[in-house]
C-alpha positions as CSV (number, residue, x, y, z in Angstrom):
1,M,169.3,-9.2,72.4
2,K,169.9,-7.3,75.7
3,K,166.7,-6.7,77.6
4,I,165.8,-4.0,80.1
5,V,162.6,-3.3,81.9
6,M,162.1,0.3,83.0
7,T,159.6,1.4,85.6
8,G,158.5,4.6,87.4
9,G,155.4,6.7,87.4
10,G,152.8,8.8,89.1
11,T,154.1,12.2,87.9
12,A,156.0,13.3,84.8
13,G,159.1,13.6,87.0
14,H,159.1,9.9,87.5
15,V,159.0,9.3,83.7
16,T,161.0,11.9,81.8
17,P,164.5,10.7,83.0
18,N,163.6,7.2,81.7
19,L,162.7,8.8,78.4
20,A,166.0,10.5,78.3
21,L,167.9,7.2,78.6
22,I,165.9,5.4,75.9
23,P,167.7,6.7,72.8
24,T,171.2,5.7,74.2
25,L,169.9,2.3,75.4
26,R,168.5,1.6,71.9
27,E,171.9,2.5,70.4
28,K,173.5,0.0,72.8
29,G,171.2,-2.7,71.5
30,Y,168.7,-3.0,74.3
31,E,165.1,-4.3,73.9
32,I,163.1,-2.0,76.1
33,S,159.8,-2.6,77.8
34,Y,158.0,-0.7,80.6
35,I,155.9,-1.5,83.7
36,G,153.8,1.3,85.0
37,S,150.4,2.0,86.5
38,Y,147.1,1.4,84.6
39,E,146.1,5.1,84.3
40,G,149.2,7.1,85.2
41,I,150.7,9.8,83.0
42,E,153.5,7.4,82.2
43,R,151.3,5.2,80.1
44,D,150.6,7.9,77.5
45,L,154.2,9.1,77.5
46,L,155.7,5.6,76.9
47,I,153.1,4.6,74.3
48,A,153.9,7.8,72.4
49,A,157.6,6.8,72.6
50,D,156.7,3.4,71.0
51,I,157.8,1.4,74.1
52,P,155.9,-1.8,74.9
53,Y,153.9,-1.1,78.1
54,E,152.2,-3.2,80.8
55,G,150.2,-1.8,83.6
56,I,150.0,-3.2,87.2
57,D,148.1,-2.3,90.3
58,S,149.7,0.6,92.2
59,G,149.0,1.4,95.8
60,K,150.3,4.5,97.6
61,L,151.9,4.3,101.0
62,R,150.8,7.5,102.8
63,R,152.2,9.2,105.9
64,Y,148.7,10.6,106.8
65,F,145.3,9.1,107.5
66,D,143.3,8.2,104.4
67,P,140.6,5.4,104.0
68,K,142.6,4.1,101.1
69,N,145.4,3.2,103.6
70,F,143.3,0.1,104.4
71,T,143.0,-1.1,100.8
72,D,146.2,0.1,99.0
73,P,148.5,-2.4,100.7
74,F,146.5,-5.2,98.9
75,K,147.1,-3.3,95.7
76,V,150.8,-3.3,96.4
77,I,150.7,-7.1,97.0
78,H,148.8,-7.7,93.8
79,G,151.1,-5.4,92.0
80,F,154.1,-7.5,93.2
81,D,152.4,-10.6,91.9
82,Q,151.7,-9.0,88.5
83,A,155.3,-7.6,88.2
84,H,156.7,-11.0,89.2
85,H,154.8,-12.7,86.4
86,I,155.7,-10.1,83.8
87,L,159.4,-10.2,84.7
88,R,159.4,-14.0,84.8
89,T,157.9,-14.0,81.3
90,T,159.9,-11.2,79.9
91,K,163.3,-12.4,81.4
92,P,165.1,-9.0,81.3
93,D,168.8,-8.7,82.0
94,I,168.2,-5.7,84.2
95,V,165.5,-3.4,85.7
96,F,165.9,0.4,85.9
97,S,163.5,2.3,88.2
98,K,162.9,6.1,88.4
99,G,160.7,5.8,91.5
100,G,157.1,6.4,92.4
101,F,155.0,3.8,94.2
102,V,154.4,1.8,91.1
103,S,158.1,1.0,91.0
104,V,158.3,-0.7,94.4
105,P,156.6,-4.0,93.5
106,V,158.7,-4.1,90.3
107,V,162.0,-3.7,92.0
108,L,161.2,-6.1,94.8
109,A,159.9,-8.7,92.3
110,A,163.2,-8.3,90.4
111,W,165.1,-8.9,93.6
112,K,163.2,-12.1,94.3
113,L,163.9,-13.3,90.8
114,G,167.6,-12.5,91.0
115,I,167.4,-9.8,88.3
116,P,169.8,-6.8,89.1
117,A,167.9,-3.5,89.6
118,I,169.2,0.1,89.5
119,I,167.0,2.8,91.0
120,H,167.4,6.6,90.7
121,E,166.6,9.2,93.3
122,S,166.4,12.8,92.0
123,D,165.6,14.6,95.2
124,M,167.9,15.7,98.0
125,T,166.6,13.1,100.4
126,P,165.2,9.7,99.3
127,G,161.4,9.3,99.1
128,L,159.6,6.5,100.8
129,A,159.1,4.4,97.6
130,N,162.9,4.4,96.9
131,R,163.7,3.8,100.5
132,I,161.6,0.6,100.4
133,A,162.9,-0.4,96.9
134,S,166.6,0.2,97.9
135,R,166.5,-3.1,99.7
136,G,166.3,-4.9,96.3
137,A,168.5,-2.5,94.4
138,T,172.0,-3.4,93.1
139,R,172.9,0.3,92.6
140,I,171.2,3.6,93.7
141,C,171.8,6.6,91.5
142,C,171.4,10.1,93.0
143,N,171.3,13.7,91.8
144,F,172.7,15.7,94.6
145,P,176.1,15.1,96.4
146,E,174.2,15.6,99.7
147,T,172.1,12.6,99.0
148,L,175.0,10.2,99.3
149,A,174.9,10.5,103.1
150,Y,171.3,9.0,103.1
151,L,172.2,5.9,101.0
152,P,174.1,2.7,101.6
153,A,177.7,3.4,100.7
154,N,178.2,0.2,98.8
155,K,175.2,1.0,96.5
156,A,175.2,4.8,96.1
157,V,176.5,6.5,92.9
158,L,176.4,10.2,92.1
159,T,175.2,10.4,88.5
160,G,173.0,13.5,88.2
161,T,169.6,13.3,86.5
162,P,169.3,12.4,82.8
163,I,168.1,15.2,80.6
164,R,166.3,14.6,77.4
165,E,168.6,15.6,74.5
166,E,165.6,17.0,72.5
167,L,165.1,19.7,75.1
168,R,168.3,21.3,73.9
169,L,167.1,21.2,70.3
170,G,164.0,23.5,70.6
171,N,163.2,26.2,68.1
172,K,162.0,29.6,69.2
173,E,160.3,30.4,65.9
174,R,158.2,27.2,66.1
175,A,157.1,28.1,69.6
176,L,156.1,31.6,68.6
177,S,154.1,30.2,65.7
178,F,152.5,27.5,67.9
179,C,151.4,30.1,70.5
180,G,150.5,32.8,68.0
181,F,153.1,35.1,69.6
182,T,155.2,37.9,68.0
183,P,159.0,38.1,68.1
184,D,159.1,41.6,69.6
185,K,158.2,40.8,73.2
186,P,159.9,38.4,75.6
187,V,158.2,35.1,76.7
188,L,157.5,34.1,80.2
189,L,157.0,30.3,80.7
190,I,155.0,29.3,83.8
191,M,155.1,25.6,84.8
192,G,153.0,24.3,87.7
193,G,153.8,20.6,87.3
194,S,151.8,17.9,85.6
195,I,149.0,18.2,88.2
196,G,149.2,22.0,88.4
197,S,149.3,24.4,91.3
198,V,146.4,26.4,92.6
199,F,148.8,28.9,94.3
200,I,150.7,29.6,91.1
201,N,147.7,29.6,88.9
202,N,145.9,32.1,91.1
203,A,148.9,34.4,91.4
204,V,149.5,34.4,87.7
205,R,145.9,35.2,86.9
206,E,145.7,38.0,89.4
207,S,148.8,39.6,88.0
208,L,148.1,38.7,84.4
209,D,147.3,42.2,83.0
210,T,150.4,43.7,84.6
211,L,152.6,40.8,83.3
212,L,151.2,41.2,79.8
213,E,152.5,44.7,79.6
214,T,156.0,43.3,79.5
215,Y,155.7,39.6,78.5
216,Q,153.9,37.1,76.4
217,I,152.9,34.3,78.7
218,I,152.8,30.5,78.2
219,H,151.0,29.0,81.2
220,L,151.1,25.3,81.8
221,C,148.4,25.1,84.5
222,G,147.8,21.3,85.0
223,K,145.0,18.9,84.2
224,G,141.5,20.5,84.5
225,N,143.0,23.9,85.6
226,T,142.5,26.0,82.5
227,D,140.3,29.1,82.7
228,D,137.9,29.4,79.8
229,A,137.4,33.1,80.5
230,L,141.0,33.7,79.5
231,N,140.9,31.9,76.2
232,G,141.8,34.2,73.3
233,K,143.4,36.8,75.5
234,Q,146.2,38.4,73.4
235,G,149.7,37.4,74.4
236,Y,148.5,34.6,76.7
237,Q,148.2,30.9,76.1
238,Q,147.2,28.3,78.6
239,Y,147.6,24.5,78.3
240,E,147.0,21.7,80.7
241,Y,150.2,19.9,79.8
242,I,152.7,20.0,77.0
243,S,155.0,17.2,75.9
244,R,156.1,17.3,72.2
245,E,156.3,21.1,72.0
246,L,158.1,21.6,75.3
247,P,161.6,22.0,73.8
248,D,160.4,24.8,71.6
249,L,158.7,26.5,74.5
250,F,161.9,26.4,76.5
251,A,163.8,27.8,73.5
252,A,161.4,30.7,73.4
253,A,161.3,31.5,77.1
254,S,163.4,34.3,78.5
255,L,162.4,33.4,82.1
256,V,160.7,30.5,83.7
257,V,158.5,30.1,86.8
258,S,158.4,26.5,88.0
259,R,157.7,24.0,90.7
260,A,161.0,22.7,92.3
261,G,160.8,19.0,91.3
262,A,164.3,17.7,90.8
263,N,163.9,16.8,87.2
264,A,162.3,20.2,86.3
265,I,165.1,22.2,88.0
266,C,167.8,20.1,86.4
267,E,166.3,20.8,83.0
268,L,166.3,24.5,83.8
269,L,170.0,24.2,84.8
270,A,171.0,22.3,81.7
271,L,169.3,25.0,79.5
272,H,170.7,27.9,81.6
273,K,167.2,29.4,82.0
274,P,166.8,32.1,84.7
275,N,164.1,30.9,86.9
276,I,161.9,31.4,89.9
277,L,161.1,28.3,91.9
278,I,158.0,27.8,94.0
279,P,158.4,24.5,95.8
280,L,155.5,22.5,97.2
281,S,155.0,23.3,100.9
282,R,155.6,20.8,103.7
283,N,151.8,20.7,104.2
284,A,151.5,19.1,100.7
285,S,154.7,17.0,100.6
286,R,157.6,15.7,102.6
287,G,159.6,18.8,101.9
288,D,161.8,17.5,99.1
289,Q,161.1,20.4,96.7
290,I,162.0,22.9,99.5
291,L,165.4,21.3,99.9
292,N,165.9,21.1,96.1
293,A,165.0,24.8,95.8
294,Q,167.2,25.9,98.7
295,S,170.2,24.1,97.1
296,F,169.7,25.8,93.8
297,E,169.2,29.2,95.4
298,K,172.4,28.8,97.5
299,Q,174.3,28.0,94.3
300,G,173.0,31.1,92.5
301,F,170.8,29.2,90.0
302,S,167.4,30.3,91.2
303,Y,165.2,32.7,93.0
304,V,162.8,31.0,95.5
305,I,159.4,32.0,96.8
306,E,157.8,29.8,99.4
307,E,154.4,28.6,98.4
308,E,152.8,30.2,101.5
309,N,154.1,33.6,100.3
310,V,153.0,33.4,96.7
311,T,150.8,36.4,95.8
312,A,150.4,38.5,92.7
313,Q,152.7,41.1,94.3
314,S,155.4,38.7,95.4
315,L,155.4,37.0,92.0
316,L,155.7,40.3,90.1
317,A,158.5,41.4,92.4
318,A,160.4,38.2,91.9
319,I,160.0,38.3,88.1
320,S,161.2,41.9,88.0
321,Y,164.3,41.0,90.1
322,V,165.3,37.9,88.1
323,D,164.7,39.7,84.8
324,H,167.1,42.5,85.8
325,N,169.7,40.0,87.0
326,Q,169.5,37.4,84.2
327,E,173.2,37.5,83.4
328,S,174.3,36.6,86.9
329,Y,172.0,33.6,87.0
330,K,173.1,32.4,83.6
331,E,176.8,32.8,84.6
332,A,176.3,30.7,87.7
333,M,174.5,28.0,85.7
334,E,177.2,27.9,83.0
335,K,179.8,27.3,85.7
336,S,177.9,24.5,87.4
337,G,179.8,21.6,85.8
338,Q,176.8,19.3,85.3
339,L,177.5,15.6,85.2
340,N,177.2,13.5,82.0
341,S,174.3,11.6,83.6
342,I,173.1,9.6,80.6
343,D,176.5,8.0,79.8
344,T,177.2,7.4,83.5
345,I,173.9,5.6,84.1
346,V,174.0,3.6,80.9
347,G,177.5,2.6,81.9
348,L,176.2,1.3,85.3
349,I,173.4,-0.6,83.5
350,E,176.0,-2.3,81.3
351,E,178.2,-3.1,84.2
352,C,175.4,-4.6,86.3
353,R,174.0,-6.5,83.4
354,K,177.4,-8.2,82.7
355,K,177.8,-9.1,86.4
């Protein structure tokens, strides 16, 4: 039996590409297990996928002052010891990491044990976790051609980002039934990421009555961010987070408003969904979403609103513009020539395992 340990977590974006690889890895005869954090979103997603899961301590390495900066390094060290013990016991042939700070001790423990490790970077420029983990990586997969310039030439491979095949198999009628919508009005899907966005949520709610004149709205607003006062509003459904029904929601959506995480935008590209991207600002991130969004806007895939400029008025204007230019956005996406990411990455896994 071929064995692989997968890792990555903190946000859904650090998990969903791993989920996309799992069916093909199973077909290739791999026994799969997962190392993640104790309470991260990855735990529920992997348990739901029937993958053996073990949690370790996960400390975040921040670029700003926070009292946790004094304690989290000890969590990282403890996480390394835990990952080392798990890998020594499990004896995998290879480790695959999608990033996030929980992945750092796993990749470094694999390096110490002589287990090959492949890591994947979705964003235009590598994040801090992957920059640290790259020391112990055998290969580094990336999503954008521009990223190759930031990676060691002897390790870097342009693969694109794995997209879950089930996203292509959604059913519009199921989505309409799930949401209690009718088939005579287009659907607008709004996605603020797994933790939600105050900027997006506020702009949507301020413009809701106007939007509902034209659209039925599915609003994924993040954990703890639903508004009870809007429950039961006709043509509007809000959810903290959606997993199993997401393919159906995508199938129903005529237009999507989304954050600009690399995995999310690659899913929109694969599904040819006209979209408006609202990337996290540099005040709240290292700017990776801004670069992702700029790349997609330049290629004609997306309309971009900077987070600082999100208002009810700017959102309504953007939705109106993209709605009237849907065909040009779809045409650009259809010509994009996306990479066959799953086969490419699984091929790398097989290659490194054999070596």
